[in-house]
Z-matrix of the N, CA and C atoms (Angstrom, degrees):
N
C 1 1.462
C 2 1.542 1 110.69
N 3 1.345 2 114.99 1 -47.02
C 4 1.468 3 119.50 2 179.08
C 5 1.523 4 111.16 3 -61.00
N 6 1.366 5 115.71 4 -38.45
C 7 1.465 6 119.26 5 179.93
C 8 1.525 7 109.98 6 -62.29
N 9 1.342 8 115.07 7 -39.98
C 10 1.468 9 119.53 8 -179.77
C 11 1.522 10 110.91 9 -63.71
N 12 1.346 11 115.70 10 -42.94
C 13 1.473 12 120.54 11 179.85
C 14 1.530 13 110.64 12 -62.83
N 15 1.364 14 114.69 13 -45.42
C 16 1.471 15 118.72 14 179.08
C 17 1.528 16 111.30 15 -61.18
N 18 1.330 17 115.70 16 -39.30
C 19 1.465 18 121.20 17 -178.30
C 20 1.533 19 110.38 18 -64.30
N 21 1.368 20 115.49 19 -46.41
C 22 1.463 21 120.40 20 179.63
C 23 1.530 22 111.51 21 -64.40
N 24 1.334 23 115.40 22 -38.46
C 25 1.466 24 119.28 23 178.44
C 26 1.518 25 111.17 24 -63.97
N 27 1.334 26 115.13 25 -39.11
C 28 1.465 27 119.76 26 178.15
C 29 1.514 28 111.46 27 -63.34
N 30 1.345 29 116.35 28 -42.23
C 31 1.462 30 120.32 29 178.79
C 32 1.526 31 111.29 30 -61.74
N 33 1.331 32 115.91 31 -40.33
C 34 1.464 33 120.09 32 179.96
C 35 1.530 34 111.45 33 -64.01
N 36 1.320 35 116.32 34 -39.75
C 37 1.473 36 120.36 35 178.99
C 38 1.522 37 110.82 36 -64.01
N 39 1.349 38 115.54 37 -44.35
C 40 1.472 39 120.57 38 179.89
C 41 1.520 40 110.50 39 -63.15
N 42 1.356 41 115.58 40 -44.41
C 43 1.460 42 120.16 41 -178.90
C 44 1.521 43 111.04 42 -62.65
N 45 1.336 44 115.79 43 -41.35
C 46 1.469 45 120.34 44 179.20
C 47 1.524 46 111.35 45 -63.13
N 48 1.333 47 116.04 46 -41.75
C 49 1.469 48 120.58 47 179.45
C 50 1.516 49 111.30 48 -64.09
N 51 1.351 50 116.85 49 -42.33
C 52 1.460 51 120.97 50 179.59
C 53 1.516 52 111.05 51 -64.72
N 54 1.346 53 116.30 52 -43.02
C 55 1.455 54 120.49 53 180.00
C 56 1.524 55 111.07 54 -63.30
N 57 1.333 56 115.39 55 -40.57
C 58 1.464 57 120.23 56 178.50
C 59 1.516 58 111.18 57 -62.51
N 60 1.354 59 116.18 58 -40.61
C 61 1.461 60 120.46 59 179.86
C 62 1.507 61 111.83 60 -65.59
N 63 1.362 62 116.42 61 -41.67
C 64 1.456 63 120.25 62 -179.97
C 65 1.521 64 110.95 63 -65.38
N 66 1.331 65 116.07 64 -40.68
C 67 1.467 66 120.31 65 179.36
C 68 1.521 67 111.03 66 -63.42
N 69 1.329 68 115.64 67 -40.67
C 70 1.463 69 120.67 68 179.46
C 71 1.508 70 111.41 69 -63.34
N 72 1.366 71 116.41 70 -43.42
C 73 1.464 72 120.95 71 -179.78
C 74 1.514 73 110.79 72 -64.63
N 75 1.343 74 115.33 73 -40.24
C 76 1.460 75 119.41 74 -177.40
C 77 1.518 76 111.48 75 -67.74
N 78 1.329 77 116.55 76 -31.54
C 79 1.462 78 119.90 77 -176.89
C 80 1.512 79 113.03 78 -82.14
N 81 1.346 80 118.49 79 -17.23
C 82 1.457 81 121.49 80 -179.18
C 83 1.517 82 110.08 81 -84.38
N 84 1.327 83 119.08 82 131.40
C 85 1.462 84 121.17 83 179.07
C 86 1.516 85 110.60 84 -68.06
N 87 1.352 86 114.94 85 148.07
C 88 1.457 87 119.60 86 178.42
C 89 1.516 88 108.92 87 -72.87
N 90 1.302 89 115.98 88 136.97
C 91 1.463 90 120.84 89 177.95
C 92 1.510 91 108.82 90 -131.34
N 93 1.335 92 115.47 91 153.17
C 94 1.457 93 119.54 92 176.61
C 95 1.514 94 108.90 93 -80.60
N 96 1.315 95 115.72 94 168.46
C 97 1.455 96 120.41 95 178.61
C 98 1.514 97 112.42 96 -65.70
N 99 1.341 98 116.73 97 -15.39
C 100 1.462 99 121.25 98 -178.57
C 101 1.527 100 111.81 99 -82.95
N 102 1.333 101 117.47 100 -10.23
C 103 1.457 102 119.84 101 -177.58
C 104 1.514 103 111.12 102 86.31
N 105 1.311 104 116.65 103 179.31
C 106 1.447 105 121.99 104 -177.35
C 107 1.527 106 111.26 105 -100.84
N 108 1.346 107 114.49 106 146.37
C 109 1.459 108 120.06 107 176.62
C 110 1.523 109 108.27 108 -81.72
N 111 1.292 110 116.25 109 132.87
C 112 1.461 111 120.64 110 -178.86
C 113 1.522 112 111.09 111 -63.49
N 114 1.338 113 115.37 112 135.74
C 115 1.460 114 120.08 113 178.32
C 116 1.526 115 111.94 114 -67.46
N 117 1.329 116 116.61 115 -16.89
C 118 1.465 117 120.05 116 -176.77
C 119 1.524 118 112.79 117 -78.92
N 120 1.344 119 117.04 118 -14.21
C 121 1.465 120 120.18 119 -179.82
C 122 1.523 121 109.14 120 -77.45
N 123 1.315 122 116.15 121 118.92
C 124 1.458 123 120.95 122 -177.74
C 125 1.523 124 111.21 123 -109.75
N 126 1.327 125 115.12 124 144.80
C 127 1.450 126 120.46 125 174.88
C 128 1.530 127 108.95 126 -78.60
N 129 1.342 128 116.45 127 154.61
C 130 1.466 129 118.84 128 176.78
C 131 1.531 130 110.81 129 -59.06
N 132 1.315 131 115.86 130 147.03
C 133 1.463 132 122.07 131 -179.22
C 134 1.527 133 109.38 132 -113.70
N 135 1.332 134 116.60 133 131.06
C 136 1.464 135 121.36 134 178.32
C 137 1.527 136 109.30 135 -72.99
N 138 1.323 137 116.98 136 122.29
C 139 1.467 138 119.97 137 -178.74
C 140 1.532 139 112.71 138 -117.39
N 141 1.330 140 117.56 139 -16.80
C 142 1.464 141 120.17 140 177.93
C 143 1.524 142 108.50 141 -160.06
N 144 1.320 143 115.71 142 154.28
C 145 1.469 144 120.26 143 176.30
C 146 1.526 145 109.07 144 -161.67
N 147 1.291 146 115.99 145 172.81
C 148 1.466 147 122.90 146 -170.74
C 149 1.532 148 113.39 147 -56.72
N 150 1.330 149 117.57 148 -37.95
C 151 1.464 150 121.20 149 -175.01
C 152 1.524 151 114.38 150 -93.38
N 153 1.319 152 117.05 151 -3.01
C 154 1.464 153 119.37 152 -172.45
C 155 1.528 154 112.68 153 -62.69
N 156 1.317 155 116.92 154 -36.03
C 157 1.471 156 119.11 155 -177.49
C 158 1.526 157 112.17 156 -66.87
N 159 1.346 158 116.59 157 -16.12
C 160 1.460 159 120.92 158 174.59
C 161 1.533 160 111.67 159 -102.19
N 162 1.324 161 114.72 160 12.06
C 163 1.477 162 121.82 161 179.68
C 164 1.527 163 111.98 162 59.09
N 165 1.321 164 115.42 163 36.70
C 166 1.461 165 120.66 164 177.30
C 167 1.524 166 109.77 165 -113.17
N 168 1.345 167 115.31 166 155.33
C 169 1.462 168 120.38 167 178.79
C 170 1.526 169 110.55 168 -77.17
N 171 1.310 170 115.46 169 159.32
C 172 1.469 171 120.35 170 172.54
C 173 1.525 172 108.51 171 -69.02
N 174 1.322 173 119.21 172 145.40
C 175 1.463 174 121.02 173 179.06
C 176 1.525 175 111.34 174 -61.96
N 177 1.316 176 115.90 175 149.09
C 178 1.467 177 120.44 176 -174.58
C 179 1.524 178 112.96 177 -65.42
N 180 1.337 179 117.64 178 -26.55
C 181 1.466 180 119.49 179 -176.33
C 182 1.531 181 112.03 180 -64.49
N 183 1.328 182 116.15 181 -23.94
C 184 1.464 183 120.66 182 -177.82
C 185 1.525 184 111.46 183 -58.13
N 186 1.318 185 117.21 184 -39.03
C 187 1.467 186 121.09 185 -175.98
C 188 1.526 187 113.78 186 -102.26
N 189 1.325 188 117.84 187 2.70
C 190 1.464 189 120.61 188 -178.05
C 191 1.526 190 111.95 189 -91.86
N 192 1.344 191 114.42 190 151.24
C 193 1.460 192 120.78 191 173.85
C 194 1.524 193 109.12 192 -76.82
N 195 1.325 194 116.49 193 158.37
C 196 1.463 195 121.13 194 -179.81
C 197 1.526 196 111.10 195 -59.36
N 198 1.325 197 116.98 196 -40.36
C 199 1.468 198 120.53 197 179.93
C 200 1.527 199 111.42 198 -61.01
N 201 1.324 200 116.78 199 -34.93
C 202 1.466 201 120.97 200 177.83
C 203 1.522 202 110.77 201 -69.71
N 204 1.316 203 116.55 202 -38.84
C 205 1.459 204 120.47 203 179.55
C 206 1.522 205 111.10 204 -67.68
N 207 1.327 206 116.35 205 -43.25
C 208 1.466 207 120.04 206 -178.74
C 209 1.521 208 111.96 207 -67.21
N 210 1.323 209 117.36 208 -18.93
C 211 1.467 210 121.12 209 178.53
C 212 1.529 211 111.94 210 -79.53
N 213 1.329 212 117.17 211 -11.28
C 214 1.456 213 120.67 212 -179.91
C 215 1.528 214 110.31 213 -75.84
N 216 1.331 215 117.74 214 141.25
C 217 1.472 216 121.75 215 -177.60
C 218 1.526 217 114.17 216 -53.62
N 219 1.336 218 117.67 217 -37.25
C 220 1.470 219 119.26 218 -176.12
C 221 1.525 220 112.65 219 -69.45
N 222 1.343 221 116.66 220 -16.67
C 223 1.461 222 120.62 221 178.76
C 224 1.530 223 111.61 222 -109.82
N 225 1.316 224 116.94 223 17.66
C 226 1.471 225 121.49 224 -173.08
C 227 1.526 226 113.03 225 -57.39
N 228 1.318 227 117.81 226 -34.48
C 229 1.468 228 121.69 227 -176.80
C 230 1.528 229 112.64 228 -103.94
N 231 1.319 230 116.41 229 16.64
C 232 1.458 231 120.53 230 -175.40
C 233 1.524 232 111.76 231 -127.14
N 234 1.329 233 114.88 232 150.43
C 235 1.459 234 120.84 233 164.75
C 236 1.527 235 106.10 234 -94.19
N 237 1.321 236 115.85 235 137.11
C 238 1.455 237 120.78 236 -178.59
C 239 1.526 238 109.97 237 -110.41
N 240 1.317 239 115.44 238 138.11
C 241 1.465 240 121.46 239 177.68
C 242 1.527 241 108.34 240 -128.20
N 243 1.303 242 115.34 241 126.53
C 244 1.464 243 121.43 242 -176.56
C 245 1.527 244 109.13 243 -113.53
N 246 1.309 245 115.99 244 123.50
C 247 1.461 246 121.02 245 -178.13
C 248 1.526 247 109.92 246 -115.66
N 249 1.313 248 114.94 247 144.87
C 250 1.459 249 121.06 248 -175.90
C 251 1.524 250 109.81 249 -131.78
N 252 1.304 251 116.19 250 129.09
C 253 1.461 252 120.51 251 -179.20
C 254 1.522 253 110.81 252 -72.33
N 255 1.331 254 117.11 253 159.59
C 256 1.470 255 119.48 254 170.11
C 257 1.532 256 109.05 255 -63.43
N 258 1.308 257 117.02 256 155.35
C 259 1.461 258 120.94 257 177.48
C 260 1.534 259 110.61 258 -62.79
N 261 1.323 260 115.50 259 140.34
C 262 1.465 261 120.46 260 -178.81
C 263 1.528 262 109.79 261 -134.40
N 264 1.323 263 115.42 262 146.44
C 265 1.462 264 120.46 263 178.61
C 266 1.526 265 111.99 264 -74.76
N 267 1.336 266 116.62 265 -16.97
C 268 1.464 267 120.00 266 -179.66
C 269 1.522 268 110.17 267 -130.79
N 270 1.321 269 115.83 268 153.03
C 271 1.459 270 120.60 269 177.07
C 272 1.520 271 110.30 270 -65.80
N 273 1.323 272 116.35 271 -36.54
C 274 1.469 273 120.39 272 178.95
C 275 1.530 274 110.86 273 -61.84
N 276 1.325 275 115.79 274 -38.34
C 277 1.459 276 119.87 275 178.78
C 278 1.513 277 112.10 276 -65.43
N 279 1.330 278 116.51 277 -38.88
C 280 1.464 279 120.62 278 178.35
C 281 1.523 280 110.53 279 -68.46
N 282 1.340 281 116.65 280 -39.24
C 283 1.464 282 120.99 281 179.32
C 284 1.525 283 111.20 282 -68.27
N 285 1.317 284 117.32 283 -32.20
C 286 1.460 285 121.44 284 178.39
C 287 1.522 286 110.80 285 -59.38
N 288 1.322 287 116.23 286 -35.31
C 289 1.468 288 120.83 287 178.18
C 290 1.522 289 111.02 288 -58.69
N 291 1.340 290 117.79 289 -36.68
C 292 1.466 291 120.55 290 -178.65
C 293 1.521 292 111.19 291 -67.04
N 294 1.338 293 117.19 292 -28.44
C 295 1.467 294 119.80 293 179.57
C 296 1.527 295 111.77 294 -79.52
N 297 1.323 296 115.81 295 -29.92
C 298 1.466 297 120.13 296 178.08
C 299 1.530 298 112.08 297 -88.82
N 300 1.298 299 115.80 298 -6.40
C 301 1.459 300 122.89 299 -174.89
C 302 1.530 301 110.44 300 -71.13
N 303 1.342 302 117.04 301 120.82
C 304 1.467 303 121.61 302 178.95
C 305 1.523 304 108.93 303 -93.78
N 306 1.314 305 115.86 304 103.33
C 307 1.465 306 120.12 305 -174.77
C 308 1.530 307 112.37 306 -61.36
N 309 1.344 308 119.81 307 -50.83
C 310 1.471 309 118.89 308 -178.05
C 311 1.530 310 113.50 309 -58.03
N 312 1.329 311 117.09 310 -44.72
C 313 1.466 312 119.23 311 -177.26
C 314 1.522 313 111.54 312 -69.74
N 315 1.336 314 117.04 313 -38.46
C 316 1.463 315 120.12 314 178.96
C 317 1.526 316 111.17 315 -70.11
N 318 1.325 317 116.60 316 -36.84
C 319 1.467 318 120.33 317 176.31
C 320 1.520 319 109.84 318 -63.81
N 321 1.335 320 116.67 319 -43.84
C 322 1.465 321 121.01 320 179.34
C 323 1.522 322 110.95 321 -61.66
N 324 1.327 323 116.05 322 -39.55
C 325 1.471 324 120.20 323 179.16
C 326 1.527 325 110.92 324 -64.00
N 327 1.326 326 116.62 325 -42.23
C 328 1.459 327 120.53 326 -179.72
C 329 1.525 328 111.59 327 -69.08
N 330 1.336 329 116.45 328 -38.29
C 331 1.469 330 120.27 329 176.73
C 332 1.522 331 109.65 330 -62.06
N 333 1.329 332 116.27 331 -44.02
C 334 1.467 333 121.89 332 178.27
C 335 1.531 334 110.68 333 -56.42
N 336 1.311 335 116.77 334 -46.79
C 337 1.458 336 121.17 335 -178.53
C 338 1.525 337 111.53 336 -63.49
N 339 1.324 338 116.45 337 -41.04
C 340 1.466 339 119.78 338 -178.03
C 341 1.524 340 111.74 339 -70.75
N 342 1.330 341 116.36 340 -39.14
C 343 1.467 342 120.17 341 177.65
C 344 1.526 343 110.38 342 -64.78
N 345 1.328 344 116.62 343 -46.35
C 346 1.467 345 120.79 344 179.87
C 347 1.521 346 111.38 345 -60.81
N 348 1.310 347 116.70 346 -43.17
C 349 1.461 348 120.99 347 -179.48
C 350 1.523 349 111.31 348 -62.28
N 351 1.330 350 116.50 349 -43.99
C 352 1.468 351 121.29 350 -179.53
C 353 1.527 352 110.70 351 -67.33
N 354 1.323 353 116.86 352 -42.18
C 355 1.464 354 121.18 353 -178.24
C 356 1.521 355 111.94 354 -66.84
N 357 1.316 356 116.88 355 -45.08
C 358 1.469 357 121.15 356 -179.30
C 359 1.520 358 110.43 357 -63.58
N 360 1.325 359 117.02 358 -38.75
C 361 1.465 360 120.64 359 178.30
C 362 1.526 361 110.67 360 -64.44
N 363 1.331 362 116.67 361 -39.13
C 364 1.466 363 120.36 362 -179.95
C 365 1.521 364 111.59 363 -69.80
N 366 1.328 365 116.70 364 -36.62
C 367 1.469 366 120.92 365 -179.34
C 368 1.519 367 111.99 366 -74.67
N 369 1.321 368 116.38 367 -21.09
C 370 1.473 369 122.17 368 179.50
C 371 1.524 370 110.42 369 53.75
N 372 1.329 371 116.80 370 -122.11
C 373 1.462 372 120.45 371 -176.38
C 374 1.514 373 114.37 372 -80.20
N 375 1.340 374 117.09 373 1.20
C 376 1.469 375 121.20 374 -177.63
C 377 1.524 376 112.09 375 -106.62
N 378 1.306 377 116.88 376 30.14
C 379 1.463 378 121.47 377 -177.28
C 380 1.524 379 112.02 378 -57.22
N 381 1.326 380 117.07 379 -36.62
C 382 1.470 381 120.78 380 -177.15
C 383 1.526 382 112.07 381 -61.39
N 384 1.331 383 116.51 382 -25.06
C 385 1.464 384 120.11 383 -177.58
C 386 1.528 385 112.58 384 -75.54
N 387 1.311 386 117.79 385 -15.55
C 388 1.471 387 119.58 386 -176.59
C 389 1.525 388 112.41 387 -122.16
N 390 1.324 389 117.01 388 15.49
C 391 1.469 390 120.08 389 -177.16
C 392 1.527 391 111.97 390 -57.09
N 393 1.321 392 117.48 391 -55.15
C 394 1.463 393 121.19 392 -179.80
C 395 1.512 394 112.29 393 -64.83
N 396 1.321 395 116.20 394 -39.01
C 397 1.464 396 122.18 395 179.73
C 398 1.528 397 110.55 396 -62.04
N 399 1.309 398 115.84 397 -46.77
C 400 1.463 399 120.75 398 -179.94
C 401 1.525 400 110.95 399 -66.19
N 402 1.319 401 116.91 400 -38.22
C 403 1.468 402 120.52 401 178.13
C 404 1.521 403 111.00 402 -61.24
N 405 1.341 404 117.04 403 -38.91
C 406 1.467 405 120.74 404 178.68
C 407 1.528 406 111.11 405 -65.03
N 408 1.330 407 116.35 406 -42.84
C 409 1.466 408 120.72 407 179.46
C 410 1.523 409 110.36 408 -62.28
N 411 1.310 410 115.36 409 -48.49
C 412 1.467 411 121.08 410 -177.30
C 413 1.525 412 111.13 411 -64.72
N 414 1.337 413 117.15 412 -40.67
C 415 1.469 414 120.64 413 -179.82
C 416 1.527 415 110.76 414 -62.38
N 417 1.325 416 116.14 415 -42.35
C 418 1.462 417 119.83 416 178.80
C 419 1.523 418 110.87 417 -61.92
N 420 1.321 419 115.99 418 -42.11
C 421 1.464 420 120.33 419 -179.08
C 422 1.524 421 111.77 420 -66.25
N 423 1.323 422 116.34 421 -43.30
C 424 1.469 423 119.63 422 -177.82
C 425 1.528 424 111.86 423 -73.28
N 426 1.336 425 116.80 424 -25.70
C 427 1.467 426 120.25 425 178.20
C 428 1.526 427 111.94 426 -81.52
N 429 1.330 428 116.16 427 -17.09
C 430 1.459 429 120.81 428 -179.44
C 431 1.527 430 110.15 429 -82.13
N 432 1.311 431 116.25 430 132.16
C 433 1.460 432 119.98 431 178.18
C 434 1.520 433 108.81 432 -76.02
N 435 1.325 434 115.49 433 112.47
C 436 1.457 435 119.95 434 -178.90
C 437 1.522 436 110.50 435 -71.34
N 438 1.318 437 115.49 436 137.83
C 439 1.457 438 121.04 437 176.09
C 440 1.526 439 108.03 438 -139.77
N 441 1.305 440 115.56 439 165.37
C 442 1.458 441 119.55 440 179.22
C 443 1.516 442 113.75 441 91.29
N 444 1.334 443 116.83 442 0.42
C 445 1.461 444 118.40 443 179.26
C 446 1.534 445 109.93 444 -80.98
N 447 1.311 446 115.01 445 157.73
C 448 1.461 447 120.93 446 -175.71
C 449 1.527 448 109.98 447 -140.89
N 450 1.313 449 115.11 448 138.32
C 451 1.463 450 119.23 449 174.84
C 452 1.524 451 108.55 450 -79.63
N 453 1.318 452 115.89 451 119.62
C 454 1.456 453 120.97 452 -179.16
C 455 1.530 454 111.46 453 -83.07
N 456 1.313 455 116.27 454 -48.80
C 457 1.458 456 120.40 455 -177.40
C 458 1.525 457 110.45 456 -170.56
N 459 1.312 458 116.57 457 169.98
C 460 1.468 459 120.47 458 173.62
C 461 1.526 460 109.07 459 -144.78
N 462 1.313 461 115.78 460 168.11
C 463 1.462 462 120.07 461 -176.92
C 464 1.519 463 108.92 462 -165.86
N 465 1.331 464 115.43 463 152.46
C 466 1.463 465 118.62 464 174.33
C 467 1.523 466 109.92 465 -124.35
N 468 1.310 467 114.88 466 149.38
C 469 1.459 468 121.71 467 177.55
C 470 1.528 469 109.06 468 -135.87
N 471 1.307 470 115.97 469 156.98
C 472 1.462 471 121.45 470 172.42
C 473 1.527 472 107.65 471 -124.40
N 474 1.327 473 115.82 472 128.44
C 475 1.457 474 120.86 473 -178.47
C 476 1.527 475 111.13 474 -123.94
N 477 1.316 476 114.70 475 149.01
C 478 1.471 477 120.35 476 173.44
C 479 1.528 478 108.03 477 -95.47
N 480 1.320 479 115.67 478 124.93
C 481 1.461 480 121.81 479 -179.28
C 482 1.529 481 109.83 480 -103.61
N 483 1.343 482 114.55 481 153.98
C 484 1.462 483 120.58 482 -176.30
C 485 1.523 484 111.01 483 -125.29
N 486 1.331 485 115.20 484 151.20
C 487 1.463 486 119.62 485 177.85
C 488 1.526 487 110.47 486 -86.37
N 489 1.330 488 116.73 487 -176.60
C 490 1.462 489 121.68 488 -175.92
C 491 1.526 490 112.61 489 -62.71
N 492 1.328 491 116.92 490 -23.36
C 493 1.469 492 120.66 491 -179.97
C 494 1.528 493 111.91 492 -90.02
N 495 1.336 494 115.85 493 0.11
C 496 1.460 495 119.36 494 179.51
C 497 1.508 496 114.23 495 86.30
N 498 1.331 497 117.11 496 8.90
C 499 1.462 498 121.49 497 179.45
C 500 1.532 499 110.27 498 -90.58
N 501 1.343 500 118.16 499 145.81
C 502 1.469 501 120.84 500 178.84
C 503 1.529 502 111.36 501 -55.65
N 504 1.336 503 115.64 502 131.88
C 505 1.463 504 120.52 503 -178.07
C 506 1.523 505 112.18 504 -111.70
N 507 1.333 506 117.01 505 -12.22
C 508 1.457 507 119.17 506 179.38
C 509 1.514 508 111.78 507 156.35
N 510 1.332 509 115.57 508 153.93
C 511 1.464 510 122.67 509 176.08
C 512 1.522 511 107.59 510 -109.79
N 513 1.333 512 116.57 511 108.00
C 514 1.463 513 121.02 512 -172.72
C 515 1.525 514 112.11 513 -117.85
N 516 1.330 515 114.27 514 149.41
C 517 1.464 516 121.62 515 177.64
C 518 1.530 517 110.37 516 -95.51
N 519 1.324 518 115.03 517 148.25
C 520 1.462 519 122.04 518 174.18
C 521 1.522 520 108.38 519 -136.52
N 522 1.328 521 115.88 520 135.69
C 523 1.463 522 121.06 521 177.21
C 524 1.521 523 108.37 522 -106.98
N 525 1.325 524 116.28 523 132.13
C 526 1.461 525 121.03 524 -179.88
C 527 1.525 526 109.51 525 -119.15
N 528 1.326 527 116.03 526 139.31
C 529 1.462 528 121.70 527 -179.35
C 530 1.525 529 109.20 528 -131.85
N 531 1.323 530 114.91 529 137.58
C 532 1.463 531 120.97 530 -179.59
C 533 1.525 532 109.25 531 -114.11
N 534 1.334 533 116.36 532 123.85
C 535 1.462 534 122.05 533 176.85
C 536 1.524 535 109.81 534 -119.95
N 537 1.326 536 114.80 535 154.75
C 538 1.466 537 120.05 536 177.24
C 539 1.521 538 109.56 537 -133.99
N 540 1.312 539 115.07 538 159.34
C 541 1.463 540 121.97 539 173.22
C 542 1.527 541 106.71 540 -146.54
N 543 1.334 542 118.68 541 135.98
C 544 1.464 543 120.32 542 -179.41
C 545 1.530 544 111.54 543 -56.84
N 546 1.307 545 115.99 544 137.58
C 547 1.464 546 119.83 545 -179.48
C 548 1.523 547 111.42 546 -60.11
N 549 1.330 548 116.60 547 -38.70
C 550 1.466 549 119.01 548 -177.88
C 551 1.534 550 110.79 549 -64.79
N 552 1.327 551 116.67 550 -33.16
C 553 1.467 552 120.43 551 178.80
C 554 1.518 553 111.31 552 -67.99
N 555 1.325 554 116.48 553 -50.51
C 556 1.461 555 120.31 554 -178.14
C 557 1.519 556 111.54 555 -71.16
N 558 1.324 557 117.14 556 -36.27
C 559 1.470 558 119.98 557 178.30
C 560 1.528 559 111.30 558 -62.97
N 561 1.334 560 116.35 559 -35.64
C 562 1.466 561 119.99 560 177.78
C 563 1.525 562 110.53 561 -65.45
N 564 1.321 563 116.88 562 -41.24
C 565 1.466 564 120.66 563 177.75
C 566 1.526 565 111.13 564 -64.14
N 567 1.322 566 115.99 565 -39.56
C 568 1.467 567 120.28 566 178.91
C 569 1.524 568 110.53 567 -66.25
N 570 1.337 569 116.87 568 -41.60
C 571 1.472 570 120.76 569 177.73
C 572 1.526 571 110.80 570 -60.62
N 573 1.335 572 116.34 571 -41.74
C 574 1.466 573 120.17 572 178.79
C 575 1.526 574 111.14 573 -64.27
N 576 1.328 575 116.28 574 -38.81
C 577 1.466 576 120.57 575 179.11
C 578 1.525 577 110.90 576 -65.96
N 579 1.324 578 116.71 577 -39.31
C 580 1.468 579 121.21 578 178.13
C 581 1.521 580 110.52 579 -65.55
N 582 1.343 581 116.03 580 -42.94
C 583 1.467 582 120.50 581 179.05
C 584 1.523 583 110.66 582 -59.95
N 585 1.321 584 116.73 583 -42.00
C 586 1.462 585 120.49 584 178.37
C 587 1.513 586 112.11 585 -64.89
N 588 1.325 587 117.17 586 -41.43
C 589 1.469 588 121.14 587 179.95
C 590 1.521 589 111.53 588 -67.97
N 591 1.324 590 116.96 589 -28.30
C 592 1.469 591 121.21 590 -179.22
C 593 1.526 592 113.08 591 -72.26
N 594 1.333 593 117.10 592 -9.51
C 595 1.464 594 119.41 593 177.44
C 596 1.526 595 111.01 594 -65.19
N 597 1.319 596 116.35 595 -26.58
C 598 1.472 597 121.02 596 173.20
C 599 1.522 598 106.97 597 -91.66
N 600 1.318 599 116.77 598 110.67
C 601 1.457 600 121.51 599 -173.56
C 602 1.529 601 111.80 600 -74.06
N 603 1.323 602 117.21 601 147.59
C 604 1.474 603 120.51 602 176.73
C 605 1.523 604 110.89 603 -65.43
N 606 1.321 605 116.35 604 147.31
C 607 1.467 606 121.07 605 -176.71
C 608 1.524 607 112.80 606 -84.27
N 609 1.309 608 117.00 607 -24.29
C 610 1.466 609 120.54 608 -177.90
C 611 1.523 610 109.85 609 -136.22
N 612 1.330 611 115.50 610 164.45
C 613 1.459 612 120.86 611 176.79
C 614 1.524 613 110.86 612 -64.97
N 615 1.327 614 115.85 613 -35.00
C 616 1.459 615 120.16 614 179.58
C 617 1.527 616 110.72 615 -65.50
N 618 1.326 617 115.61 616 -41.35
C 619 1.463 618 119.57 617 177.63
C 620 1.521 619 110.50 618 -64.09
N 621 1.328 620 116.62 619 -39.97
C 622 1.466 621 121.23 620 178.15
C 623 1.527 622 110.60 621 -62.52
N 624 1.331 623 115.95 622 -41.16
C 625 1.463 624 120.53 623 -179.64
C 626 1.530 625 110.94 624 -61.98
N 627 1.326 626 116.01 625 -44.26
C 628 1.465 627 120.04 626 -179.06
C 629 1.526 628 110.52 627 -68.49
N 630 1.333 629 116.16 628 -38.22
C 631 1.468 630 119.74 629 177.14
C 632 1.523 631 110.47 630 -59.42
N 633 1.318 632 115.84 631 -44.35
C 634 1.468 633 120.46 632 -179.28
C 635 1.529 634 111.05 633 -61.31
N 636 1.324 635 116.02 634 -39.24
C 637 1.467 636 119.95 635 177.36
C 638 1.527 637 110.85 636 -62.45
N 639 1.319 638 114.92 637 -42.83
C 640 1.465 639 120.33 638 -179.68
C 641 1.524 640 110.65 639 -65.14
N 642 1.333 641 116.26 640 -45.22
C 643 1.462 642 120.10 641 -179.09
C 644 1.521 643 111.91 642 -61.04
N 645 1.317 644 116.27 643 -44.70
C 646 1.457 645 120.06 644 179.72
C 647 1.519 646 110.96 645 -63.48
N 648 1.310 647 115.49 646 -39.17
C 649 1.464 648 120.25 647 -179.62
C 650 1.524 649 111.43 648 -64.82
N 651 1.325 650 116.43 649 -45.86
C 652 1.463 651 120.43 650 -177.92
C 653 1.522 652 111.31 651 -70.03
N 654 1.339 653 116.51 652 -38.79
C 655 1.461 654 119.90 653 -178.96
C 656 1.526 655 112.11 654 -65.85
N 657 1.325 656 116.27 655 -23.11
C 658 1.470 657 120.11 656 176.78
C 659 1.520 658 111.47 657 -71.90
N 660 1.314 659 115.76 658 -11.67
C 661 1.463 660 120.56 659 -179.76
C 662 1.515 661 111.73 660 118.93
N 663 1.318 662 115.08 661 151.76
C 664 1.461 663 120.21 662 179.02
C 665 1.527 664 110.82 663 -109.61
């Protein structure tokens, strides 16, 4: 009889523990393995901009990605490059960046980044097979003096930034500049760079296959 009582008591303890565990799991919110983002982290807030004194909104291009801009009909035949100044405590400081800004070198740097990104994506897991080939293409592009680019527009904004505790950390200015270059102009330069890199023949069929993938990807546009 005592054994039966002890056995039943044991079952009740186990059942209670299991129920408690299930209740605890159900009450806890699901979280990803990355953890939760603190609610105290605030995004910068726009407090002033070039058109505000005329009670007008900032142009939409200011907050758009380059891919979104290039998808617009008016930019259909152009590559768009968006440049952003370092944060400055004064508007004059942000504007000074535009005077020191070297358009050809910055354009070349952005072209290099876009070509590399497109090529690496096309090569997938075979990036090592095109390292030297890609370096030759990029070197030719960066050594070439870019011409035909045009300044589309510029704009300045002032944003309030916050620290990790959500407290204001400063009101800083940023200057943004939009440049374009005709696709046919840049595509011709890219084709010339590819032709130059092709003078060094691939060592294996596999390397040739990956090169062809990269060439097709880049020729489709960057």
